[in-house]
N, C-alpha and C positions, 0 to 999 in steps of 0.2 A: 225215370224217377221224377217225382214231383213233391213239392212241399207246399201245402196250402193251395193246391191247384196250379202252381207255377212250375214249369219245367226246370229241373236242375240236372246238370251233367254230372254223372258219377264215375268214379274210377275204382275198379275192383283191384285191391292190392294183393290180397290172398283170400283163402277160403273163409276167413272170419272178419275181414276188414273191407269196408266200403266207405269211400270218402267222397264228399261233395261240397260245393260252395253253396251257402244259403242264399237263395234268390231274394229279391225284394218282395216281401209279403207284408200283409197287415199285422199289426201288433196283436198278440194274444196266442192262444193255443192253436197249433196247426197240425194237420194230419200229414204223415209221410207215406207216400205210395211208391213201392218198388215194383217194376214190371219187367218180366223176363222177355227175351226175344220171341218166345212162343206165345206171348199174350197173357200168360198166367200172371196174376199180380197179388200183392199182399199190402194191406193198409194197416198202419199202426196209428190208431186214433190218438189225437192229442200228444203226438210224439215230441213236440218241441214248443217251448214258450218263447215267442219273439217279443222283444221289448222295444 
């Protein structure tokens, strides 16, 4: 998983909950990328606004 291109360690709590600590990234809108172990990934553009 990454936020704004910076790696973030994620914890899968259950089938609908994924938690992670926000890494140090630049202020502004940041994309969130989740990647499965098989290499498939999903990008949520502008997922989070960092202030």
